[in-house]
C-alpha positions as CSV (number, residue, x, y, z in Angstrom):
1,X,17.4,22.6,-30.0
2,X,15.8,22.4,-33.4
3,X,12.1,22.3,-34.0
4,X,12.2,18.6,-34.9
5,X,14.2,17.9,-31.7
6,X,11.5,19.7,-29.7
7,X,8.7,17.7,-31.4
8,X,10.5,14.5,-30.5
9,X,11.2,15.6,-26.9
10,X,7.5,16.6,-26.4
11,X,6.4,13.2,-27.8
12,X,8.7,11.4,-25.4
13,X,7.3,13.3,-22.5
14,X,3.7,12.6,-23.7
15,X,4.6,8.9,-24.0
16,X,5.7,9.0,-20.3
17,X,2.6,10.8,-19.2
18,X,0.1,8.8,-21.2
19,X,-2.2,6.9,-18.8
20,X,0.1,8.0,-15.8
21,X,-1.8,8.1,-12.5
22,X,1.2,9.3,-10.5
23,X,3.2,12.3,-11.8
24,X,5.8,14.2,-9.8
25,X,7.9,17.2,-10.8
26,X,11.0,17.7,-8.7
27,X,13.9,20.1,-8.5
28,X,17.2,18.3,-8.8
29,X,19.2,21.6,-9.2
30,X,22.3,21.5,-7.1
31,X,22.8,17.7,-7.2
32,X,26.2,16.9,-8.6
33,X,26.6,14.2,-11.3
34,X,27.3,11.5,-8.7
35,X,24.3,12.3,-6.5
36,X,22.1,12.7,-9.5
37,X,23.2,9.3,-10.8
38,X,22.6,7.8,-7.4
39,X,19.1,9.3,-7.3
40,X,18.3,7.9,-10.8
41,X,19.6,4.4,-9.7
42,X,17.4,4.4,-6.6
43,X,14.4,5.5,-8.7
44,X,15.1,2.7,-11.2
45,X,15.1,0.1,-8.4
46,X,11.7,1.4,-7.3
47,X,10.2,1.3,-10.8
48,X,10.1,5.1,-11.0
49,X,10.8,6.7,-14.3
50,X,12.9,9.9,-14.1
51,X,13.5,12.3,-16.9
52,X,15.1,15.8,-16.7
53,X,13.0,18.0,-18.9
54,X,12.8,21.6,-20.1
55,X,9.9,23.4,-18.5
56,X,8.4,24.7,-21.7
57,X,8.5,21.3,-23.4
58,X,6.9,19.7,-20.3
59,X,4.1,22.2,-20.3
60,X,3.4,21.7,-24.0
61,X,3.4,18.0,-23.6
62,X,1.0,18.2,-20.6
63,X,-1.3,20.6,-22.5
64,X,-1.6,17.9,-25.2
65,X,-2.6,15.1,-22.8
66,X,-6.3,14.4,-23.0
67,X,-8.4,13.7,-19.9
68,X,-6.2,15.6,-17.4
69,X,-5.7,19.3,-17.0
70,X,-2.2,19.7,-15.5
71,X,-2.5,23.5,-15.6
72,X,-2.3,23.7,-11.7
73,X,1.3,22.4,-11.9
74,X,2.5,24.9,-14.5
75,X,3.3,27.7,-12.0
76,X,6.0,25.4,-10.5
77,X,7.9,24.9,-13.7
78,X,10.8,27.1,-13.0
79,X,14.5,26.2,-12.9
80,X,15.7,22.7,-13.3
81,X,12.8,20.1,-13.5
82,X,12.8,16.4,-13.3
83,X,9.6,14.5,-14.3
84,X,9.0,11.4,-12.2
85,X,6.3,8.9,-13.2
86,X,5.4,5.8,-11.1
87,X,2.8,3.2,-10.4
88,X,2.8,3.5,-6.6
89,X,1.4,6.8,-5.3
90,X,3.8,7.4,-2.6
91,X,7.0,5.9,-4.1
92,X,8.5,9.1,-5.5
93,X,7.7,11.0,-2.3
94,X,9.4,8.4,-0.2
95,X,12.4,8.4,-2.6
96,X,12.7,12.2,-2.3
97,X,12.4,12.2,1.5
98,X,14.9,9.4,1.9
99,X,17.4,11.2,-0.4
100,X,16.9,14.4,1.5
101,X,18.2,12.8,4.7
102,X,21.7,13.4,3.2
103,X,21.0,16.5,1.0
104,X,18.7,19.5,0.7
105,X,17.6,18.4,-2.8
106,X,15.6,17.1,-4.5
107,X,12.7,19.3,-3.7
108,X,9.1,18.6,-4.7
109,X,7.7,21.2,-7.1
110,X,4.3,19.6,-7.7
111,X,2.6,16.3,-8.1
112,X,-0.5,14.7,-9.5
113,X,-1.6,11.7,-7.5
114,X,-4.9,9.9,-7.3
115,X,-6.6,12.7,-9.3
116,X,-5.4,15.4,-6.9
117,X,-2.8,18.1,-7.4
118,X,-0.2,18.9,-4.7
119,X,1.8,22.1,-5.3
120,X,4.9,22.9,-3.3
121,X,7.5,21.1,-1.2
122,X,5.4,21.5,1.9
123,X,3.1,18.6,0.6
124,X,5.9,16.1,0.7
125,X,5.0,14.6,4.1
126,X,1.3,14.3,3.0
127,X,2.4,12.5,-0.2
128,X,4.7,10.1,1.8
129,X,1.7,9.1,3.9
130,X,-0.6,8.4,1.0
131,X,-1.4,4.7,0.8
132,X,-0.8,3.0,-2.5
133,X,-3.7,1.1,-4.1
134,X,-2.1,-2.2,-3.1
135,X,-1.8,-1.1,0.5
136,X,-5.4,0.0,0.6
137,X,-6.6,-3.3,-1.0
138,X,-4.5,-5.2,1.5
139,X,-6.1,-3.3,4.4
140,X,-9.6,-3.8,3.0
141,X,-9.0,-7.5,2.6
142,X,-7.6,-7.7,6.2
143,X,-10.7,-5.9,7.5
144,X,-13.0,-8.2,5.5
145,X,-11.2,-11.3,6.7
146,X,-11.1,-10.3,10.3
147,X,-14.9,-10.9,11.0
148,X,-14.8,-14.1,9.0
149,X,-11.8,-15.4,11.0
150,X,-13.6,-14.5,14.2
151,X,-16.7,-16.5,13.1
152,X,-14.6,-19.5,12.1
153,X,-12.6,-19.4,15.3
154,X,-15.9,-19.1,17.3
155,X,-17.3,-22.1,15.4
156,X,-14.2,-24.1,16.0
157,X,-14.2,-23.3,19.7
158,X,-17.9,-24.1,19.9
159,X,-17.5,-27.5,18.3
160,X,-14.6,-28.3,20.6
161,X,-16.6,-27.4,23.7
162,X,-19.6,-29.4,22.3
163,X,-17.3,-32.4,21.8
164,X,-15.8,-32.1,25.3
165,X,-19.0,-32.5,27.4
166,X,-20.1,-35.5,25.2
167,X,-16.7,-37.2,25.9
168,X,-17.1,-36.4,29.6
169,X,-20.6,-37.7,29.7
170,X,-19.8,-41.0,28.0
171,X,-17.3,-42.1,30.8
172,X,-19.9,-41.1,33.4
173,X,-22.5,-43.3,31.8
174,X,-20.0,-46.1,31.7
175,X,-19.3,-45.6,35.4
176,X,-22.9,-45.9,36.4
177,X,-23.4,-49.5,35.3
178,X,-20.0,-50.4,36.8
179,X,-21.1,-49.0,40.1
180,X,-24.1,-51.4,40.2
181,X,-22.1,-54.6,40.7
182,X,-23.9,-57.7,42.1
183,X,-22.4,-56.9,45.5
184,X,-23.9,-53.4,45.4
185,X,-27.2,-54.8,44.3
186,X,-27.1,-57.4,47.2
187,X,-26.2,-54.7,49.7
188,X,-29.0,-52.6,48.3
189,X,-31.5,-55.5,48.7
190,X,-30.3,-56.4,52.1
191,X,-31.4,-53.2,53.8
192,X,-34.7,-53.6,52.0
193,X,-35.0,-57.1,53.4
194,X,-34.4,-56.0,57.0
């Protein structure tokens, strides 16, 4: 690789990493061409960018990114490395885990998710269980809507129960004058006359 090619490769990596909130580095070593292609296809479907990179170029690109110190990840840059960038925090972890149901690889080397570093494949389950921003917002909205829905439901039930006695009372009022027919009045007077 010439110096110019290295500069271009570093710039491509920087472009991928710029403003990235979810960065994974995985080991794809041992995947044949077919499995590697299948992995990339599944990643594409899930809006995950995958790029196989040279470790030294990845490290140089990460060193040039402002605002994030990726140095905790550098120790894992050995062997074959694939850079994975996504919008959803747990998407790459789920992809790796699903793919590993059939194979030993890919293995997680390290990850930068929600301003936290995860080093080592033993963190894969923790990363799978991280809730995405959208999932968290959905849960918060659900929690906020729950009390409101209860209040609305209670108010609706209260208005229905308030209407029900009024309807029952109205026929009772109508029955009272109907019970006082002239015959009933005459009978009522007759005992008084005796």
